[in-house]
C-alpha positions as CSV (number, residue, x, y, z in Angstrom):
1,M,63.3,160.3,113.2
2,D,66.2,162.7,113.0
3,A,68.5,163.2,110.0
4,T,71.3,161.0,111.3
5,M,69.0,158.0,111.8
6,A,67.4,158.5,108.4
7,A,70.8,158.6,106.8
8,E,71.9,155.4,108.5
9,A,68.6,153.7,107.5
10,R,69.2,154.8,103.8
11,E,72.7,153.4,104.0
12,R,71.6,150.1,105.4
13,L,68.9,149.9,102.7
14,R,71.4,150.7,100.0
15,K,73.7,147.9,101.2
16,W,70.8,145.4,101.4
17,I,69.8,146.3,97.8
18,E,73.4,145.9,96.6
19,E,73.7,142.5,98.3
20,T,70.4,141.4,96.9
21,R,71.5,142.3,93.4
22,Q,74.7,140.3,93.9
23,I,72.7,137.3,95.2
24,L,70.2,137.5,92.3
25,G,73.1,137.6,89.9
26,T,74.3,134.2,91.1
27,L,70.9,132.5,90.9
28,P,71.1,131.6,87.2
29,E,74.4,129.8,87.8
30,L,72.8,127.9,90.7
31,M,69.7,127.0,88.7
32,E,71.6,125.5,85.8
33,P,72.1,121.7,86.1
34,D,75.7,120.6,86.7
35,S,76.6,118.6,83.6
36,S,79.7,117.1,85.2
37,A,77.6,115.7,88.0
38,G,75.3,114.1,85.5
39,E,78.3,112.5,83.7
40,R,79.6,111.2,87.0
41,V,76.2,109.7,87.8
42,A,76.0,108.0,84.4
43,T,79.5,106.6,84.8
44,A,78.7,105.3,88.3
45,E,75.5,103.7,87.0
46,R,77.5,101.9,84.2
47,E,80.0,100.7,86.7
48,I,77.2,99.4,88.9
49,E,75.7,97.4,86.0
50,R,79.1,96.0,85.1
51,L,79.7,94.9,88.7
52,K,76.2,93.3,89.0
53,K,76.9,91.3,85.8
54,E,80.3,90.2,87.2
55,I,78.7,89.2,90.5
56,D,76.1,87.1,88.6
57,D,78.8,85.5,86.5
58,L,80.8,84.6,89.7
59,K,77.7,83.2,91.3
60,R,77.0,80.9,88.3
61,E,80.7,79.8,88.3
62,N,80.5,79.1,92.0
63,I,77.4,77.0,91.6
64,Q,79.1,75.1,88.7
65,L,82.3,74.5,90.7
66,R,80.4,73.3,93.8
67,G,78.6,70.8,91.5
68,E,81.9,69.6,90.0
69,K,83.3,69.3,93.6
70,D,80.4,67.1,94.6
71,E,80.8,64.9,91.5
72,I,84.5,64.5,92.2
73,A,83.8,63.6,95.8
74,Q,81.2,61.0,94.8
75,A,83.6,59.5,92.2
76,M,86.4,59.4,94.7
77,G,84.1,57.7,97.2
78,Q,83.2,55.0,94.6
79,I,86.9,54.5,93.8
80,A,87.6,54.2,97.5
81,Q,84.8,51.6,97.9
82,K,86.2,49.5,95.0
83,L,89.7,49.6,96.5
84,G,88.3,48.8,100.0
85,I,89.6,52.0,101.5
86,A,87.4,53.9,103.9
87,P,87.1,57.5,102.7
88,R,88.2,60.2,105.1
89,K,86.0,63.1,106.0
90,S,88.7,65.7,105.3
91,P,91.8,65.7,103.0
92,F,93.6,67.1,106.0
93,E,92.7,64.3,108.4
94,R,95.6,62.0,109.1
95,S,95.6,58.5,110.2
96,A,98.4,56.9,112.2
97,P,100.7,54.6,110.3
98,P,99.8,50.9,110.8
99,A,103.1,50.2,112.7
100,A,102.5,53.0,115.1
101,E,99.1,51.8,116.3
102,P,100.3,48.5,117.8
103,A,103.3,50.2,119.4
104,R,100.9,52.5,121.2
105,A,98.9,49.5,122.5
106,A,102.1,47.8,123.7
107,D,103.3,50.9,125.4
108,A,100.0,51.4,127.3
109,P,100.1,50.3,131.0
110,K,98.7,46.9,131.6
111,P,95.9,46.4,134.1
112,P,97.0,44.8,137.4
113,E,96.5,41.0,137.6
114,P,93.9,39.8,140.1
115,P,95.3,38.3,143.2
116,R,95.6,34.4,143.2
117,P,94.2,32.4,145.9
């Protein structure tokens, strides 16, 4: 190995040692736990628990409202029976007015009469 190659090797070795010192100087910072990340995690966990409770409350309310809806439908059915009204399947279902139904029958084409002998 000549003097030039030895000098280059020493210079590379000196740079590597300096870079290693810089890297080792940053290790303590990297090894410390990030307190802000821990706080964010704790906040997110509290929010998750709050949302789970809200979901459970909404599910209970939904069950209660469905029960009330069924009770109301049953009561309306009983009232309709007492009044002699046939209950509809849907509140949006419409029936034709009584006067319109016979008019449709009158407007319908009549079947041809059989030939007379």
